[in-house]
C-alpha positions as semicolon CSV with decimal commas, in nm:
position;residue;x (nm);y (nm);z (nm)
1;M;-11,089;4,326;10,650
2;S;-11,222;4,064;10,453
3;T;-11,076;4,242;10,144
4;A;-10,725;4,359;10,304
5;S;-10,709;3,959;10,465
6;A;-10,807;3,819;10,065
7;R;-10,471;3,962;9,959
8;P;-10,210;3,830;10,134
9;R;-10,345;3,536;10,044
10;Q;-10,382;3,562;9,692
11;K;-10,018;3,687;9,699
12;R;-9,912;3,371;9,890
13;A;-10,103;3,129;9,637
14;Q;-9,921;3,304;9,358
15;V;-9,596;3,226;9,542
16;D;-9,704;2,904;9,592
17;S;-9,804;2,837;9,266
18;S;-9,483;2,988;9,113
19;S;-9,271;2,705;9,288
20;F;-9,469;2,440;9,062
21;D;-9,351;2,547;8,726
22;T;-9,174;2,234;8,727
23;A;-9,287;1,877;8,787
24;L;-9,095;1,850;9,070
25;G;-9,162;2,226;9,217
26;W;-8,805;2,345;9,118
27;Q;-8,781;2,710;8,998
28;P;-8,590;2,800;8,698
29;G;-8,281;2,963;8,692
30;K;-8,178;2,905;9,038
31;K;-7,803;2,751;9,058
32;T;-7,889;2,509;9,318
33;T;-8,204;2,386;9,076
34;A;-7,979;2,339;8,807
35;L;-7,705;2,152;9,009
36;L;-7,964;1,918;9,131
37;R;-8,078;1,836;8,794
38;A;-7,758;1,763;8,694
39;A;-7,678;1,518;8,957
40;I;-8,015;1,360;8,891
41;C;-7,920;1,294;8,540
42;A;-7,609;1,175;8,620
43;I;-7,726;0,901;8,855
44;I;-7,971;0,808;8,581
45;L;-7,729;0,794;8,318
46;F;-7,468;0,613;8,537
47;V;-7,738;0,304;8,636
48;F;-7,884;0,278;8,266
49;A;-7,556;0,328;8,088
50;G;-7,304;0,214;8,325
51;P;-7,397;-0,166;8,205
52;I;-7,387;-0,090;7,863
53;F;-7,035;0,072;7,883
54;T;-6,919;-0,206;8,100
55;I;-7,027;-0,463;7,871
56;I;-6,838;-0,279;7,562
57;A;-6,557;-0,233;7,809
58;G;-6,495;-0,589;7,906
59;A;-6,569;-0,705;7,514
60;F;-6,240;-0,533;7,447
61;D;-6,054;-0,609;7,735
62;L;-5,834;-0,901;7,734
63;N;-5,838;-0,990;8,112
64;P;-6,154;-0,810;8,247
65;D;-6,234;-0,830;8,634
66;P;-6,584;-0,934;8,672
67;T;-6,548;-0,802;9,054
68;R;-6,517;-0,421;8,936
69;L;-6,693;-0,171;8,723
70;T;-6,478;-0,081;8,413
71;L;-6,566;0,172;8,177
72;I;-6,197;0,151;7,945
73;P;-6,052;-0,140;7,857
74;R;-5,709;-0,132;8,029
75;N;-5,598;-0,423;7,827
76;P;-5,758;-0,326;7,467
77;S;-5,751;-0,636;7,260
78;L;-5,969;-0,832;7,020
79;E;-5,883;-1,165;7,152
80;N;-6,249;-1,208;7,318
81;F;-6,400;-1,242;6,958
82;A;-6,193;-1,420;6,849
83;V;-6,203;-1,714;7,055
84;A;-6,637;-1,617;7,070
85;S;-6,607;-1,671;6,668
86;Q;-6,403;-2,012;6,733
87;R;-6,746;-2,126;6,931
88;G;-6,983;-2,031;6,663
89;I;-7,081;-1,707;6,804
90;W;-7,120;-1,525;6,442
91;G;-7,338;-1,836;6,317
92;F;-7,594;-1,745;6,604
93;F;-7,565;-1,399;6,525
94;W;-7,670;-1,449;6,170
95;N;-7,945;-1,693;6,261
96;S;-8,063;-1,424;6,490
97;L;-8,065;-1,159;6,220
98;L;-8,243;-1,328;6,000
99;I;-8,518;-1,460;6,175
100;A;-8,536;-1,148;6,340
101;G;-8,564;-0,960;5,953
102;I;-8,813;-1,167;5,831
103;G;-9,020;-1,226;6,115
104;L;-9,023;-0,834;6,173
105;L;-9,160;-0,785;5,804
106;L;-9,408;-1,047;5,860
107;Q;-9,513;-0,915;6,159
108;I;-9,557;-0,508;6,010
109;V;-9,749;-0,662;5,729
110;V;-9,995;-0,865;5,963
111;A;-10,025;-0,558;6,194
112;V;-10,128;-0,327;5,919
113;T;-10,345;-0,550;5,793
114;A;-10,547;-0,677;6,099
115;G;-10,500;-0,317;6,226
116;Y;-10,655;-0,214;5,948
117;A;-10,959;-0,442;5,937
118;L;-11,035;-0,359;6,316
119;A;-11,010;0,015;6,331
120;R;-11,198;0,103;6,016
121;H;-11,447;-0,207;5,963
122;K;-11,721;-0,309;6,183
123;F;-11,755;-0,691;6,184
124;R;-11,983;-0,935;6,417
125;G;-11,773;-1,042;6,691
126;Q;-11,482;-0,773;6,684
127;A;-11,481;-0,714;7,058
128;I;-11,452;-1,091;7,100
129;V;-11,160;-1,067;6,868
130;L;-11,005;-0,777;7,040
131;G;-11,066;-0,955;7,357
132;I;-10,823;-1,297;7,213
133;F;-10,582;-1,040;7,144
134;L;-10,545;-0,895;7,492
135;A;-10,567;-1,284;7,648
136;T;-10,295;-1,353;7,423
137;M;-10,084;-1,088;7,574
138;M;-10,115;-1,189;7,930
139;L;-10,004;-1,581;7,862
140;P;-9,650;-1,587;7,958
141;E;-9,446;-1,824;7,699
142;E;-9,408;-2,077;7,970
143;V;-9,775;-2,142;7,928
144;V;-9,796;-2,206;7,550
145;A;-9,432;-2,355;7,494
146;V;-9,573;-2,715;7,540
147;P;-9,891;-2,663;7,322
148;L;-9,654;-2,444;7,036
149;A;-9,396;-2,775;7,072
150;V;-9,689;-2,983;6,953
151;V;-9,785;-2,736;6,708
152;L;-9,521;-2,716;6,527
153;G;-9,453;-3,083;6,555
154;D;-9,776;-3,145;6,338
155;L;-9,899;-2,873;6,203
156;P;-10,278;-2,842;6,169
157;L;-10,428;-2,967;5,853
158;T;-10,131;-2,985;5,676
159;G;-9,940;-3,292;5,908
160;I;-9,627;-3,074;5,855
161;N;-9,336;-3,067;6,065
162;L;-9,148;-2,767;6,083
163;R;-8,958;-2,819;6,423
164;G;-8,590;-2,850;6,288
165;T;-8,619;-2,536;6,031
166;I;-8,629;-2,181;6,027
167;F;-8,993;-2,117;6,001
168;A;-9,062;-2,280;6,339
169;V;-8,936;-1,977;6,486
170;I;-9,050;-1,715;6,269
171;L;-9,440;-1,822;6,228
172;P;-9,494;-1,775;6,566
173;V;-9,345;-1,420;6,609
174;A;-9,504;-1,341;6,295
175;A;-9,795;-1,219;6,465
176;S;-9,783;-1,020;6,749
177;A;-10,133;-0,883;6,943
178;F;-9,914;-0,591;7,047
179;S;-9,818;-0,465;6,725
180;I;-10,169;-0,517;6,615
181;L;-10,334;-0,282;6,883
182;V;-10,110;-0,034;6,854
183;M;-10,154;0,003;6,448
184;A;-10,525;-0,052;6,493
185;A;-10,546;0,249;6,764
186;F;-10,335;0,500;6,518
187;M;-10,581;0,402;6,233
188;R;-10,907;0,426;6,418
189;D;-10,762;0,830;6,523
190;I;-10,786;0,912;6,109
191;P;-11,021;1,115;6,025
192;D;-11,336;0,956;5,825
193;E;-11,340;1,218;5,560
194;I;-11,004;1,168;5,426
195;V;-11,106;0,776;5,375
196;E;-11,439;0,889;5,229
197;A;-11,272;1,129;5,001
198;A;-11,015;0,890;4,877
199;T;-11,310;0,650;4,808
200;I;-11,533;0,902;4,616
201;D;-11,263;1,002;4,386
202;G;-11,224;0,598;4,301
203;A;-10,920;0,506;4,535
204;S;-10,929;0,122;4,591
205;E;-10,960;-0,047;4,961
206;M;-10,537;-0,148;4,894
207;R;-10,506;0,189;4,739
208;I;-10,626;0,385;5,016
209;L;-10,456;0,168;5,307
210;I;-10,085;0,212;5,130
211;E;-10,088;0,598;5,001
212;I;-10,336;0,698;5,275
213;I;-10,353;0,546;5,595
214;L;-9,983;0,430;5,613
215;P;-9,832;0,729;5,538
216;M;-10,027;0,860;5,856
217;C;-9,901;0,616;6,079
218;R;-9,546;0,649;6,079
219;P;-9,496;0,702;6,439
220;A;-9,690;0,381;6,495
221;L;-9,491;0,183;6,210
222;G;-9,179;0,310;6,411
223;V;-9,279;0,183;6,744
224;V;-9,390;-0,163;6,608
225;A;-9,051;-0,184;6,465
226;I;-8,844;-0,113;6,756
227;F;-9,048;-0,324;6,980
228;G;-9,129;-0,605;6,739
229;F;-8,766;-0,645;6,636
230;I;-8,651;-0,629;7,008
231;G;-8,893;-0,869;7,105
232;I;-8,796;-1,127;6,845
233;W;-8,439;-1,081;6,850
234;D;-8,468;-1,171;7,249
235;Q;-8,652;-1,466;7,189
236;Y;-8,473;-1,753;7,444
237;L;-8,778;-2,033;7,485
238;L;-8,896;-2,027;7,121
239;P;-8,580;-2,127;6,974
240;I;-8,503;-2,432;7,218
241;I;-8,843;-2,518;7,129
242;A;-8,849;-2,482;6,754
243;A;-8,429;-2,589;6,686
244;N;-8,349;-2,966;6,674
245;R;-7,953;-2,878;6,634
246;T;-7,764;-2,648;6,842
247;S;-7,647;-2,514;6,526
248;D;-8,012;-2,339;6,497
249;Y;-7,944;-2,145;6,808
250;M;-8,035;-1,782;6,786
251;I;-7,768;-1,589;7,003
252;T;-7,963;-1,524;7,334
253;V;-7,916;-1,922;7,368
254;A;-7,565;-1,913;7,236
255;L;-7,518;-1,644;7,516
256;A;-7,649;-1,920;7,799
257;S;-7,369;-2,214;7,615
258;L;-7,118;-1,968;7,676
259;R;-7,211;-1,888;8,033
260;A;-7,216;-2,260;8,116
261;D;-6,847;-2,311;7,928
262;V;-6,633;-2,331;8,207
263;Q;-6,342;-2,281;7,949
264;V;-6,468;-1,912;7,854
265;G;-6,367;-1,613;8,005
266;T;-6,582;-1,370;8,122
267;G;-6,442;-1,121;7,836
268;V;-6,583;-1,375;7,597
269;L;-6,899;-1,386;7,737
270;L;-6,904;-1,003;7,761
271;A;-6,808;-0,973;7,339
272;G;-7,117;-1,230;7,289
273;A;-7,344;-0,982;7,483
274;F;-7,177;-0,689;7,309
275;L;-7,279;-0,873;6,968
276;A;-7,644;-0,924;7,090
277;L;-7,708;-0,594;7,216
278;L;-7,552;-0,414;6,911
279;P;-7,842;-0,456;6,630
280;S;-8,125;-0,370;6,894
281;L;-7,919;-0,076;6,992
282;I;-7,858;0,043;6,633
283;V;-8,267;-0,031;6,564
284;Y;-8,306;0,215;6,848
285;L;-8,110;0,496;6,747
286;L;-8,281;0,470;6,366
287;L;-8,607;0,488;6,500
288;Q;-8,613;0,680;6,822
289;N;-8,775;0,976;6,661
290;S;-9,046;0,758;6,550
291;L;-9,067;0,622;6,849
292;V;-9,089;0,929;7,040
293;R;-9,345;1,061;6,819
294;G;-9,580;0,788;6,851
295;I;-9,562;0,816;7,195
296;T;-9,627;1,156;7,245
297;S;-9,892;1,185;6,975
298;G;-10,084;0,925;7,169
299;A;-10,038;1,101;7,453
300;I;-10,189;1,423;7,307
301;K;-10,488;1,166;7,137
302;G;-10,572;1,000;7,473
């Protein structure tokens, strides 16, 4: 009796486990499952991609209606970009591009060198340094705004006033705790035998870092590049603190100015939003493979 009753339970367990072949318990190969998946993907695509297509359509529409969701321009025109250009949007765009490019380059250099020191070397107070990095990630920009403005106005040990210069925006974003911790985590998982073999062969510390460590950290570099660029490009409070003139603002601050201008229509504002969106979208599309590899490799290592 016990053997006979155990067989139906085993069959029932096999049937139940087969229904959990996917994350949501869908059985592959069924039409209802395929339709449900398609419906969910369509909803997700509409929620996340809908605003992007609305910005693009409104930017190229002569008279967009802000109360309606439009995916295709009804009156295609470049007039919105012409008006935005008259408002100086291209100057703000190039300011942002210059700041983001130089700032990202410095941020990657700092992240690589600091991450290498934290991952491959042991020194006294290392845990304290990591704690300071984590603490800086927990502080919102509004908390450090006033102290940062004081520091930029009177740089310690030098007394130099950086406010009103491009360096006042670049230097605060040249180091990122998130980027340093990401690089340190990837470098820490590189086998010590590889580094020891290179040391025995006479390779210097700098050569080991450039020719051995960095090629193995390409996924991490992609993650740092994407999040670093987006973080710098989206800066809003820092340009306001650092700039003395409105012409030195980044495009994020310029969008707020356009929104406050009663003489500017919705189409001009959407044209500026499209220009602000375009670089981040291009960087993500170029480095998305590195981002996926970085996330998946981190999950496997974890």
